[in-house]
N, C-alpha and C positions, 0 to 999 in steps of 0.2 A: 504494500500500500504506500503510495507516494506521500511524503511529508510535505507540509506547506510552510512557507515563510512569508507571512502576510498574504498578498494575492498570488504569490509565485508558488508553484508546486515543484519540489525538488525530487529528482530521481532517487532510486535506492542507492545507498552508500557503495554497494558493489559496482554500480555503473558510474558513479561519480568519482570514485577513487582514481581511475586512470587519467581522467581529465585534470584532476588536482595534481597528480604526480607529474604529468606533462608540463603543466604550468610551473611547477616548482623547478623542474629541470631547465626549462627555458629561462626562468628568472635567474637561476644560478649562472647560466651562460651569459646573460645580460650583465650581471654583477662582475663576473670574472673577466670577460672580454671588453666590457663597456661598449658593446655593439648591438644596437637594437635590431638591425636587419637579420643577423644570425639568430637572435633569440626568437623573433617572429617566425622565421623560416622553420626553426625546430619545433615551435609550438604548432604551427600549421601542419607540419608533417605528421604529428601525433593525432591531431584532430581530424584530419581528412584521411 
């Protein structure tokens, strides 16, 4: 059963965890390399 956060419905944690993990990895690349392009490319690779 999806959880809700105000008017938004959140997916199950099992489905949300890979997106959060990909965001964390791409953010770590952004901090390490100080390069937004590589970070967005890595995040888009995991999302698509």
